[in-house]
NUDREN-350999 format. One line per field, with one value per residue: residue in three letters; residue number from 0; x, y, z of N, C-alpha, C in turn; chain. Coordinates in Angstrom, 3 decimals. Example, Ala and Ser with C-alpha at 12.3 -4.5 7.8 and 13.67 -1.06 7.14 Angstrom:
<atoms>
r <- ala | ser
k <- 0 | 1
n.X <- 13.190 | 12.850
n.Y <- -5.690 | -2.250
n.Z <- 7.800 | 7.080
ca.X <- 12.300 | 13.670
ca.Y <- -4.500 | -1.060
ca.Z <- 7.800 | 7.140
c.X <- 13.200 | 12.900
c.Y <- -3.300 | 0.030
c.Z <- 7.800 | 7.870
c <- A | A
</atoms>
This chain:
<atoms>
r <- unk | unk | unk | unk | unk | unk | unk | unk | unk | unk | unk | unk | unk | unk | unk | unk | unk | unk | unk | unk | unk | unk | unk | unk | unk | unk | unk | unk | unk | unk | unk | unk | unk | unk | unk | unk | unk | unk | unk | unk | unk | unk | unk | unk | unk | unk | unk | unk | unk | unk | unk | unk | unk | unk | unk | unk | unk | unk | unk | unk | unk | unk | unk | unk | unk | unk | unk | unk | unk | unk | unk | unk | unk | unk | unk | unk | unk | unk | unk | unk | unk | unk | unk | unk | unk | unk | unk | unk | unk | unk | unk | unk | unk | unk | unk | unk | unk | unk | unk | unk | unk | unk | unk | unk | unk | unk | unk | unk | unk | unk | unk | unk | unk | unk | unk | unk | unk | unk | unk | unk | unk | unk | unk | unk | unk | unk | unk | unk | unk | unk | unk | unk | unk | unk | unk | unk | unk | unk | unk | unk | unk | unk | unk | unk | unk | unk | unk | unk | unk | unk | unk | unk | unk | unk | unk | unk | unk | unk | unk | unk | unk | unk | unk | unk | unk | unk | unk | unk | unk | unk | unk | unk | unk | unk | unk | unk | unk | unk | unk | unk | unk | unk | unk | unk | unk | unk | unk | unk | unk | unk | unk | unk | unk
k <- 0 | 1 | 2 | 3 | 4 | 5 | 6 | 7 | 8 | 9 | 10 | 11 | 12 | 13 | 14 | 15 | 16 | 17 | 18 | 19 | 20 | 21 | 22 | 23 | 24 | 25 | 26 | 27 | 28 | 29 | 30 | 31 | 32 | 33 | 34 | 35 | 36 | 37 | 38 | 39 | 40 | 41 | 42 | 43 | 44 | 45 | 46 | 47 | 48 | 49 | 50 | 51 | 52 | 53 | 54 | 55 | 56 | 57 | 58 | 59 | 60 | 61 | 62 | 63 | 64 | 65 | 66 | 67 | 68 | 69 | 70 | 71 | 72 | 73 | 74 | 75 | 76 | 77 | 78 | 79 | 80 | 81 | 82 | 83 | 84 | 85 | 86 | 87 | 88 | 89 | 90 | 91 | 92 | 93 | 94 | 95 | 96 | 97 | 98 | 99 | 100 | 101 | 102 | 103 | 104 | 105 | 106 | 107 | 108 | 109 | 110 | 111 | 112 | 113 | 114 | 115 | 116 | 117 | 118 | 119 | 120 | 121 | 122 | 123 | 124 | 125 | 126 | 127 | 128 | 129 | 130 | 131 | 132 | 133 | 134 | 135 | 136 | 137 | 138 | 139 | 140 | 141 | 142 | 143 | 144 | 145 | 146 | 147 | 148 | 149 | 150 | 151 | 152 | 153 | 154 | 155 | 156 | 157 | 158 | 159 | 160 | 161 | 162 | 163 | 164 | 165 | 166 | 167 | 168 | 169 | 170 | 171 | 172 | 173 | 174 | 175 | 176 | 177 | 178 | 179 | 180 | 181 | 182 | 183 | 184 | 185 | 186 | 187 | 188 | 189 | 190 | 191 | 192
n.X <- 21.343 | 24.204 | 25.569 | 28.786 | 30.987 | 31.803 | 31.531 | 31.204 | 33.689 | 35.514 | 34.714 | 35.356 | 38.120 | 38.496 | 37.629 | 39.744 | 41.613 | 42.664 | 43.763 | 43.675 | 41.441 | 39.523 | 39.739 | 38.692 | 36.024 | 35.344 | 35.774 | 33.832 | 31.320 | 31.296 | 30.618 | 27.860 | 26.829 | 27.566 | 25.945 | 23.436 | 23.569 | 23.871 | 21.403 | 19.866 | 21.063 | 21.778 | 24.268 | 27.499 | 30.119 | 29.410 | 28.154 | 30.326 | 31.835 | 30.060 | 29.970 | 32.659 | 32.802 | 31.082 | 32.490 | 34.740 | 33.657 | 32.984 | 35.554 | 36.655 | 35.028 | 35.500 | 35.965 | 33.516 | 32.191 | 31.447 | 29.079 | 27.142 | 24.454 | 23.238 | 25.174 | 25.219 | 22.784 | 23.316 | 25.361 | 23.922 | 22.115 | 23.860 | 24.831 | 22.436 | 21.592 | 23.803 | 23.551 | 21.027 | 21.538 | 23.537 | 22.096 | 20.246 | 22.048 | 23.122 | 20.804 | 20.224 | 22.508 | 22.103 | 19.781 | 20.767 | 22.722 | 21.062 | 19.467 | 21.454 | 22.273 | 19.900 | 19.509 | 21.764 | 21.242 | 18.946 | 19.820 | 21.872 | 22.838 | 23.430 | 25.796 | 26.501 | 25.833 | 27.597 | 30.027 | 29.832 | 29.639 | 32.114 | 33.785 | 33.112 | 34.011 | 36.715 | 37.358 | 36.789 | 38.675 | 41.038 | 40.803 | 41.024 | 43.634 | 44.965 | 44.769 | 46.379 | 49.006 | 48.521 | 45.767 | 44.760 | 45.496 | 44.076 | 41.452 | 41.229 | 41.540 | 39.281 | 37.060 | 37.544 | 38.475 | 36.796 | 37.340 | 37.085 | 37.370 | 38.973 | 40.347 | 41.858 | 43.386 | 44.898 | 46.291 | 47.804 | 49.153 | 48.193 | 46.274 | 42.800 | 41.301 | 42.930 | 42.765 | 40.041 | 40.028 | 41.641 | 40.048 | 37.726 | 38.626 | 39.435 | 36.987 | 35.578 | 37.046 | 36.692 | 33.893 | 33.541 | 34.878 | 33.315 | 30.769 | 31.280 | 31.842 | 29.348 | 27.708 | 28.871 | 28.404 | 25.598 | 25.156 | 26.369 | 24.712 | 22.180 | 22.887 | 23.319 | 20.762
n.Y <- -54.389 | -55.506 | -58.690 | -59.594 | -61.207 | -64.607 | -64.459 | -66.053 | -67.434 | -65.312 | -64.029 | -66.056 | -65.950 | -63.383 | -63.829 | -65.268 | -63.359 | -62.160 | -59.385 | -58.370 | -59.607 | -58.470 | -55.821 | -56.087 | -56.642 | -54.274 | -52.361 | -53.205 | -52.890 | -50.399 | -47.917 | -48.133 | -48.479 | -46.057 | -44.268 | -45.140 | -44.568 | -41.805 | -41.045 | -41.417 | -39.781 | -37.351 | -36.138 | -35.772 | -36.227 | -37.514 | -39.766 | -41.027 | -41.679 | -43.450 | -45.600 | -46.375 | -47.148 | -49.339 | -51.145 | -51.425 | -52.806 | -55.163 | -56.113 | -56.391 | -58.373 | -60.518 | -63.280 | -64.439 | -64.286 | -66.427 | -67.273 | -65.579 | -65.334 | -63.773 | -61.578 | -58.998 | -57.911 | -57.886 | -55.946 | -53.653 | -53.459 | -52.938 | -50.388 | -48.936 | -49.044 | -47.771 | -45.252 | -44.330 | -44.322 | -42.367 | -40.125 | -39.931 | -39.433 | -36.970 | -35.421 | -35.553 | -34.306 | -31.787 | -30.978 | -30.808 | -28.808 | -26.733 | -26.421 | -25.647 | -23.246 | -21.794 | -21.674 | -20.267 | -17.808 | -16.997 | -16.588 | -14.877 | -12.537 | -13.101 | -13.554 | -16.075 | -17.794 | -16.827 | -17.487 | -20.308 | -20.770 | -19.738 | -21.493 | -23.892 | -23.337 | -23.090 | -25.706 | -27.127 | -25.951 | -26.734 | -29.491 | -29.663 | -28.746 | -30.904 | -32.887 | -35.165 | -33.823 | -33.894 | -34.494 | -32.267 | -30.176 | -30.876 | -30.831 | -28.106 | -26.869 | -27.839 | -27.116 | -24.456 | -23.040 | -23.865 | -25.657 | -28.204 | -31.847 | -32.575 | -30.203 | -29.863 | -32.191 | -31.708 | -29.417 | -30.335 | -32.373 | -35.014 | -38.079 | -38.108 | -39.920 | -40.273 | -37.762 | -37.776 | -39.849 | -38.757 | -36.558 | -37.830 | -39.285 | -37.142 | -35.783 | -37.760 | -37.956 | -35.341 | -35.233 | -37.044 | -35.717 | -33.360 | -34.446 | -35.666 | -33.372 | -32.078 | -33.903 | -33.801 | -31.081 | -31.025 | -32.753 | -31.296 | -29.023 | -30.106 | -31.065 | -28.766 | -27.731
n.Z <- 28.717 | 27.077 | 27.572 | 28.676 | 26.504 | 26.914 | 29.650 | 32.140 | 32.323 | 32.387 | 34.741 | 36.507 | 36.366 | 37.390 | 39.996 | 40.894 | 41.162 | 38.895 | 37.329 | 34.728 | 33.649 | 35.301 | 34.475 | 31.892 | 32.503 | 33.820 | 31.737 | 29.942 | 31.267 | 32.636 | 31.344 | 30.689 | 33.245 | 34.398 | 32.904 | 33.740 | 36.496 | 36.338 | 35.303 | 37.548 | 39.548 | 38.346 | 38.342 | 37.418 | 38.617 | 41.004 | 39.955 | 38.714 | 40.989 | 42.234 | 40.428 | 40.522 | 43.219 | 43.142 | 41.502 | 43.054 | 45.197 | 43.883 | 43.264 | 45.834 | 46.858 | 45.234 | 45.479 | 45.859 | 43.471 | 41.846 | 42.896 | 42.008 | 39.877 | 37.797 | 36.669 | 35.471 | 36.374 | 39.064 | 39.148 | 38.312 | 40.410 | 42.545 | 41.753 | 41.656 | 44.361 | 45.599 | 44.414 | 45.331 | 48.078 | 48.148 | 47.319 | 49.429 | 51.526 | 50.729 | 50.811 | 53.525 | 54.580 | 53.464 | 54.810 | 57.438 | 57.118 | 56.303 | 58.603 | 60.416 | 59.225 | 59.358 | 62.140 | 62.730 | 61.481 | 62.840 | 65.446 | 65.196 | 66.374 | 68.995 | 71.569 | 72.458 | 70.308 | 68.413 | 69.563 | 69.534 | 66.770 | 65.926 | 67.289 | 66.045 | 63.420 | 63.989 | 64.852 | 62.515 | 60.819 | 62.108 | 61.740 | 58.959 | 58.703 | 59.818 | 57.974 | 55.679 | 53.608 | 50.716 | 50.583 | 51.918 | 50.186 | 47.834 | 48.849 | 49.565 | 47.052 | 45.780 | 47.461 | 48.455 | 46.236 | 44.281 | 42.205 | 39.677 | 39.524 | 37.297 | 36.694 | 39.025 | 38.909 | 36.574 | 37.375 | 39.557 | 38.436 | 38.606 | 38.418 | 37.546 | 39.039 | 41.264 | 42.428 | 43.065 | 44.955 | 47.008 | 47.748 | 48.574 | 50.817 | 52.438 | 52.857 | 54.192 | 56.587 | 57.578 | 57.837 | 59.923 | 62.031 | 62.208 | 62.755 | 65.220 | 66.706 | 66.543 | 67.896 | 70.444 | 71.036 | 71.093 | 73.219 | 75.315 | 75.253 | 76.005 | 78.483 | 79.932 | 80.033
ca.X <- 22.779 | 24.796 | 26.403 | 30.172 | 31.239 | 32.571 | 31.498 | 31.492 | 35.127 | 36.185 | 34.409 | 36.146 | 39.476 | 38.443 | 37.522 | 41.085 | 42.495 | 43.242 | 43.459 | 43.350 | 40.038 | 38.734 | 39.742 | 37.734 | 34.680 | 35.173 | 35.648 | 32.585 | 30.112 | 31.362 | 29.920 | 26.412 | 26.519 | 27.667 | 24.729 | 22.338 | 23.735 | 23.638 | 19.947 | 19.318 | 21.627 | 21.958 | 25.523 | 28.579 | 31.154 | 28.810 | 27.943 | 31.629 | 32.166 | 29.157 | 30.431 | 33.941 | 32.494 | 30.489 | 33.558 | 35.587 | 32.972 | 33.147 | 36.928 | 36.860 | 34.251 | 35.676 | 35.943 | 32.128 | 31.583 | 30.859 | 27.740 | 26.227 | 23.910 | 23.071 | 26.176 | 24.837 | 21.735 | 24.022 | 26.020 | 22.911 | 21.585 | 24.888 | 24.847 | 21.166 | 21.630 | 24.784 | 23.011 | 19.977 | 22.188 | 24.223 | 21.054 | 19.755 | 23.114 | 23.173 | 19.600 | 20.402 | 23.507 | 21.483 | 18.879 | 21.587 | 23.311 | 19.963 | 19.124 | 22.543 | 22.263 | 18.720 | 19.755 | 22.791 | 20.644 | 17.994 | 20.515 | 23.108 | 23.324 | 23.750 | 27.198 | 26.640 | 25.840 | 28.836 | 31.097 | 29.670 | 29.979 | 33.565 | 34.398 | 32.900 | 34.944 | 38.055 | 37.501 | 36.860 | 39.964 | 42.055 | 40.664 | 41.591 | 45.090 | 45.488 | 44.712 | 47.653 | 49.223 | 47.860 | 44.328 | 44.493 | 45.600 | 42.951 | 40.239 | 41.247 | 41.300 | 37.904 | 36.064 | 37.824 | 38.665 | 35.713 | 37.863 | 36.575 | 38.373 | 39.902 | 41.206 | 42.806 | 44.297 | 45.832 | 47.117 | 48.721 | 49.771 | 47.719 | 45.137 | 41.491 | 40.908 | 43.715 | 42.145 | 38.782 | 40.345 | 42.093 | 38.915 | 36.817 | 39.214 | 39.393 | 35.602 | 35.231 | 37.682 | 36.052 | 32.536 | 33.674 | 35.218 | 32.155 | 29.690 | 31.675 | 31.672 | 27.911 | 27.204 | 29.365 | 27.693 | 24.216 | 25.242 | 26.614 | 23.522 | 21.138 | 23.392 | 23.125 | 19.330
ca.Y <- -54.269 | -56.685 | -59.466 | -59.766 | -62.491 | -65.541 | -63.866 | -66.967 | -67.706 | -64.064 | -63.828 | -67.035 | -65.394 | -62.255 | -64.396 | -65.752 | -62.205 | -61.751 | -57.971 | -58.156 | -60.012 | -57.437 | -54.646 | -56.379 | -56.478 | -52.838 | -51.683 | -53.602 | -52.453 | -49.111 | -46.845 | -48.328 | -48.237 | -44.617 | -43.654 | -45.506 | -43.790 | -40.391 | -40.851 | -41.365 | -38.699 | -36.124 | -35.555 | -36.502 | -36.678 | -38.487 | -40.998 | -41.689 | -42.259 | -44.573 | -46.725 | -46.821 | -47.868 | -50.635 | -52.031 | -51.705 | -53.864 | -56.393 | -56.587 | -56.813 | -59.602 | -61.326 | -64.714 | -64.931 | -64.009 | -67.651 | -67.451 | -64.632 | -65.957 | -62.731 | -60.587 | -57.639 | -57.468 | -57.620 | -54.645 | -52.593 | -53.337 | -52.233 | -48.980 | -48.325 | -48.869 | -46.730 | -43.965 | -43.908 | -43.991 | -41.080 | -39.085 | -39.793 | -38.813 | -35.554 | -34.758 | -35.456 | -33.258 | -30.501 | -30.633 | -30.384 | -27.506 | -25.767 | -26.166 | -24.879 | -21.879 | -21.126 | -21.359 | -19.229 | -16.520 | -16.625 | -16.181 | -14.274 | -11.446 | -13.498 | -13.860 | -17.526 | -18.372 | -16.419 | -18.305 | -21.676 | -20.764 | -19.564 | -22.751 | -24.854 | -22.974 | -23.399 | -27.162 | -27.527 | -25.486 | -27.629 | -30.791 | -29.524 | -28.649 | -32.211 | -33.808 | -35.342 | -32.684 | -33.992 | -34.383 | -30.878 | -29.356 | -31.219 | -30.323 | -26.646 | -26.499 | -28.183 | -26.380 | -23.026 | -22.428 | -24.319 | -26.353 | -29.545 | -32.904 | -32.547 | -29.020 | -30.161 | -33.216 | -31.051 | -28.482 | -31.066 | -33.440 | -36.284 | -38.616 | -37.688 | -40.889 | -39.984 | -36.571 | -38.226 | -40.645 | -37.832 | -35.756 | -38.727 | -39.551 | -35.891 | -35.537 | -38.764 | -37.535 | -34.106 | -35.570 | -37.679 | -34.668 | -32.475 | -35.165 | -35.796 | -32.055 | -31.815 | -34.771 | -33.225 | -29.820 | -31.344 | -33.324 | -30.187 | -28.190 | -30.741 | -31.196 | -27.461 | -27.588
ca.Z <- 28.534 | 26.458 | 28.492 | 28.253 | 25.863 | 27.733 | 30.987 | 33.257 | 32.398 | 32.798 | 36.164 | 37.257 | 36.433 | 38.338 | 41.343 | 41.249 | 41.323 | 37.610 | 37.125 | 33.323 | 33.502 | 35.982 | 33.594 | 30.812 | 33.080 | 34.048 | 30.441 | 29.287 | 31.959 | 33.332 | 30.639 | 30.875 | 34.657 | 34.607 | 32.348 | 34.639 | 37.721 | 36.019 | 35.189 | 38.914 | 40.373 | 37.569 | 38.808 | 36.742 | 39.539 | 41.908 | 39.179 | 38.574 | 42.299 | 42.472 | 39.596 | 41.092 | 44.459 | 42.782 | 41.037 | 44.213 | 45.936 | 43.097 | 43.433 | 47.225 | 47.096 | 44.025 | 45.752 | 45.834 | 42.162 | 41.268 | 43.470 | 41.362 | 38.669 | 36.780 | 37.069 | 35.062 | 37.305 | 40.324 | 39.007 | 38.299 | 41.778 | 43.322 | 41.363 | 42.076 | 45.821 | 45.896 | 43.974 | 46.261 | 49.355 | 47.979 | 47.293 | 50.808 | 52.314 | 50.347 | 51.327 | 54.973 | 54.808 | 53.117 | 55.907 | 58.575 | 56.783 | 56.317 | 60.004 | 61.004 | 58.701 | 59.923 | 63.543 | 62.758 | 61.147 | 63.884 | 66.663 | 64.724 | 67.226 | 70.362 | 71.824 | 72.586 | 68.964 | 67.760 | 70.149 | 69.028 | 65.350 | 65.830 | 67.749 | 64.959 | 62.345 | 64.477 | 64.839 | 61.112 | 60.318 | 62.673 | 61.091 | 57.615 | 58.883 | 60.206 | 56.840 | 54.979 | 52.710 | 49.407 | 50.813 | 52.291 | 48.980 | 46.960 | 49.496 | 49.444 | 45.655 | 45.450 | 48.241 | 48.570 | 44.924 | 43.408 | 41.030 | 39.388 | 39.615 | 36.171 | 36.850 | 40.101 | 38.383 | 35.648 | 38.137 | 40.433 | 37.652 | 39.149 | 37.669 | 38.055 | 40.068 | 42.467 | 43.012 | 43.676 | 46.148 | 48.055 | 48.215 | 49.288 | 52.139 | 53.204 | 53.266 | 55.190 | 57.843 | 58.053 | 58.293 | 61.229 | 62.999 | 62.368 | 63.432 | 66.624 | 67.312 | 66.690 | 68.972 | 71.694 | 71.257 | 71.487 | 74.570 | 76.254 | 75.269 | 76.822 | 79.853 | 80.559 | 80.298
c.X <- 23.310 | 25.736 | 27.779 | 30.365 | 32.160 | 32.634 | 31.784 | 32.986 | 35.891 | 35.937 | 35.167 | 37.577 | 39.538 | 38.419 | 38.855 | 42.090 | 43.148 | 42.808 | 43.088 | 41.886 | 39.122 | 38.628 | 38.766 | 36.313 | 34.394 | 34.926 | 34.315 | 31.361 | 30.127 | 30.571 | 28.402 | 26.003 | 26.597 | 26.401 | 23.520 | 22.394 | 23.431 | 22.151 | 19.303 | 19.776 | 21.691 | 23.225 | 26.675 | 29.588 | 30.624 | 28.596 | 29.245 | 32.034 | 31.337 | 29.613 | 31.750 | 33.713 | 31.924 | 31.573 | 34.550 | 34.977 | 33.106 | 34.540 | 37.155 | 36.140 | 34.386 | 35.606 | 34.519 | 31.435 | 30.913 | 29.461 | 26.694 | 25.774 | 23.802 | 23.960 | 25.765 | 23.729 | 22.339 | 24.690 | 25.022 | 22.319 | 22.576 | 24.850 | 23.576 | 21.179 | 22.616 | 24.249 | 21.945 | 20.555 | 22.895 | 23.221 | 20.512 | 20.774 | 23.204 | 21.966 | 19.724 | 21.403 | 22.919 | 20.538 | 19.673 | 22.187 | 22.247 | 19.568 | 20.205 | 22.527 | 21.055 | 18.962 | 20.821 | 22.183 | 19.658 | 18.686 | 21.828 | 23.693 | 23.723 | 25.209 | 27.428 | 26.715 | 27.125 | 30.002 | 31.036 | 30.080 | 31.500 | 34.302 | 34.280 | 33.882 | 36.384 | 38.329 | 37.623 | 38.209 | 41.103 | 42.015 | 41.261 | 43.116 | 45.719 | 45.446 | 46.115 | 47.797 | 48.464 | 46.350 | 43.957 | 44.514 | 44.408 | 41.646 | 40.142 | 40.940 | 39.854 | 36.910 | 36.294 | 37.903 | 37.621 | 36.172 | 37.243 | 37.729 | 39.440 | 40.861 | 42.276 | 43.855 | 45.335 | 46.799 | 48.179 | 49.460 | 49.470 | 46.631 | 43.846 | 41.038 | 41.678 | 43.137 | 40.853 | 39.038 | 40.790 | 40.920 | 37.942 | 37.331 | 39.155 | 37.983 | 35.152 | 35.793 | 36.972 | 34.628 | 32.569 | 33.955 | 34.003 | 31.034 | 30.019 | 31.493 | 30.185 | 27.312 | 27.623 | 28.629 | 26.265 | 24.189 | 25.443 | 25.382 | 22.436 | 21.588 | 23.168 | 21.661 | 18.924
c.Y <- -55.601 | -57.377 | -59.652 | -61.161 | -63.336 | -65.076 | -64.856 | -67.241 | -66.477 | -63.802 | -64.836 | -66.526 | -64.212 | -62.792 | -64.942 | -64.613 | -61.717 | -60.319 | -57.661 | -58.519 | -58.979 | -56.185 | -54.845 | -56.161 | -54.993 | -52.112 | -51.994 | -52.940 | -50.998 | -47.998 | -46.939 | -48.048 | -46.754 | -43.921 | -43.929 | -44.684 | -42.314 | -40.101 | -40.746 | -40.104 | -37.344 | -35.381 | -36.392 | -37.084 | -37.730 | -39.815 | -41.756 | -42.366 | -43.504 | -45.799 | -47.273 | -47.624 | -49.255 | -51.610 | -52.350 | -52.838 | -55.202 | -56.969 | -57.120 | -58.124 | -60.586 | -62.831 | -65.282 | -64.680 | -65.246 | -67.934 | -66.562 | -65.207 | -64.947 | -61.549 | -59.171 | -57.080 | -57.106 | -56.245 | -53.499 | -52.378 | -52.606 | -50.736 | -48.274 | -48.059 | -47.776 | -45.344 | -43.467 | -43.557 | -42.640 | -39.931 | -38.851 | -39.065 | -37.321 | -34.791 | -34.547 | -34.351 | -31.882 | -30.043 | -30.122 | -29.008 | -26.423 | -25.411 | -25.325 | -23.440 | -21.112 | -20.738 | -20.273 | -17.862 | -16.060 | -16.057 | -15.473 | -13.257 | -11.880 | -13.894 | -15.356 | -18.197 | -18.033 | -17.260 | -19.727 | -21.751 | -20.649 | -20.832 | -23.827 | -24.588 | -23.323 | -24.908 | -27.668 | -27.138 | -26.375 | -28.997 | -30.753 | -29.476 | -29.996 | -33.235 | -34.009 | -34.246 | -32.758 | -33.872 | -32.938 | -29.975 | -29.602 | -30.677 | -28.808 | -26.206 | -26.764 | -27.265 | -24.873 | -22.334 | -22.886 | -25.051 | -27.750 | -30.545 | -32.772 | -31.357 | -29.273 | -31.157 | -32.592 | -30.148 | -29.207 | -32.204 | -34.821 | -36.825 | -38.141 | -38.623 | -40.675 | -38.773 | -36.961 | -38.979 | -39.742 | -37.046 | -36.608 | -39.023 | -38.309 | -35.628 | -36.524 | -38.386 | -36.320 | -34.361 | -36.171 | -36.625 | -33.782 | -33.188 | -35.371 | -34.478 | -31.760 | -32.644 | -34.207 | -31.931 | -30.059 | -31.894 | -32.213 | -29.307 | -28.804 | -30.953 | -29.888 | -27.259 | -28.457
c.Z <- 28.013 | 27.442 | 27.864 | 27.677 | 26.749 | 29.206 | 32.123 | 33.432 | 32.887 | 34.282 | 37.033 | 37.422 | 37.417 | 39.759 | 41.842 | 41.373 | 40.042 | 37.287 | 35.674 | 33.054 | 34.153 | 35.108 | 32.432 | 31.295 | 33.256 | 32.729 | 29.753 | 29.936 | 32.458 | 32.653 | 30.833 | 32.311 | 34.993 | 34.111 | 33.239 | 35.915 | 37.472 | 35.868 | 36.571 | 39.638 | 39.677 | 38.010 | 38.256 | 37.733 | 40.511 | 41.192 | 38.979 | 39.882 | 42.576 | 41.688 | 40.144 | 42.375 | 44.165 | 42.340 | 42.148 | 45.032 | 45.206 | 43.324 | 44.848 | 47.541 | 45.935 | 44.272 | 45.682 | 44.493 | 41.559 | 41.812 | 42.797 | 40.032 | 37.528 | 37.154 | 36.684 | 35.957 | 38.655 | 40.273 | 39.043 | 39.688 | 42.673 | 43.031 | 41.821 | 43.581 | 46.227 | 45.538 | 44.948 | 47.631 | 49.281 | 47.974 | 48.699 | 51.668 | 52.008 | 50.885 | 52.826 | 55.316 | 54.518 | 54.220 | 57.104 | 58.313 | 56.820 | 57.749 | 60.681 | 60.519 | 59.220 | 61.373 | 63.653 | 62.444 | 62.216 | 65.111 | 66.354 | 65.696 | 68.631 | 70.478 | 71.853 | 71.212 | 68.229 | 68.257 | 69.597 | 67.555 | 65.168 | 66.259 | 66.672 | 63.818 | 62.728 | 64.417 | 63.403 | 60.508 | 60.829 | 61.993 | 59.686 | 57.704 | 59.205 | 59.072 | 56.265 | 53.906 | 51.386 | 49.544 | 51.116 | 51.048 | 48.056 | 47.543 | 49.324 | 48.021 | 45.252 | 46.152 | 48.260 | 47.212 | 43.906 | 42.152 | 40.902 | 39.454 | 38.525 | 36.270 | 37.911 | 39.603 | 37.456 | 36.403 | 38.969 | 39.722 | 38.263 | 38.238 | 38.335 | 39.179 | 41.362 | 43.188 | 43.726 | 44.969 | 47.296 | 48.635 | 49.017 | 50.696 | 53.016 | 53.719 | 54.330 | 56.557 | 58.423 | 58.536 | 59.694 | 62.300 | 63.273 | 63.104 | 64.902 | 67.366 | 67.546 | 67.821 | 70.332 | 72.023 | 71.728 | 72.909 | 75.607 | 76.384 | 76.182 | 78.257 | 80.633 | 80.921 | 81.458
c <- A | A | A | A | A | A | A | A | A | A | A | A | A | A | A | A | A | A | A | A | A | A | A | A | A | A | A | A | A | A | A | A | A | A | A | A | A | A | A | A | A | A | A | A | A | A | A | A | A | A | A | A | A | A | A | A | A | A | A | A | A | A | A | A | A | A | A | A | A | A | A | A | A | A | A | A | A | A | A | A | A | A | A | A | A | A | A | A | A | A | A | A | A | A | A | A | A | A | A | A | A | A | A | A | A | A | A | A | A | A | A | A | A | A | A | A | A | A | A | A | A | A | A | A | A | A | A | A | A | A | A | A | A | A | A | A | A | A | A | A | A | A | A | A | A | A | A | A | A | A | A | A | A | A | A | A | A | A | A | A | A | A | A | A | A | A | A | A | A | A | A | A | A | A | A | A | A | A | A | A | A | A | A | A | A | A | A | A | A | A | A | A | A
</atoms>
C-alpha cells in the first residue's frame, strides 16, 4: 500500500486532534483496508465495521501516534486482528445458536423446554422494547424485515454510518441481556441438579 505523502506531519496533526488531517488519513487508507478486511471476512458490512473500528481506535489513541514507526503496518494489523476477532465471535455465536436450536428440537415436546423457550423470547422481546426508539426501529428493520443498512438509511433518512452505529449499540445491549439470561438459566439448571 502506498504511504500517505507527508505522513509524519499529517500524523502529528492527527495526534494534536486535527480532524482534517484525520480525514486525509482515513480517505487515503480506508479503501485498501476495506479490501483487505473483505478478503478475510467475505462480508461487506462486517468489513466496513472493522475498518470503522480500526479508525476509531486510531482516533481514540491519537496521542500515541508519534510512537508508531510503520503506520500502514499498524493499520493492517488492527484490521487483521479485528477481522479475526469478528470471525471468532460469529463462529462462537453460531455454535451457541446451533446448540440452542438442537436442544430446542430435541426437547421440543416437553413442557419445561417450552416454558424456557417462551421465557427467553419474552426476555428478548422486553430487551428490544427497552432499546432507545431509533435503535429499536433500526434493529426491527434489520432483523425482522431483513433490510440492509442502505435500505434502512434511505427509509429513515439517516446516513448509513448512523444506521450502523444504532444497530451496533442495539446488538451490544441485546447480547448482554441474552448472555446474562443464559448464565442465570445455566446457574438455575445446575442448582436444581
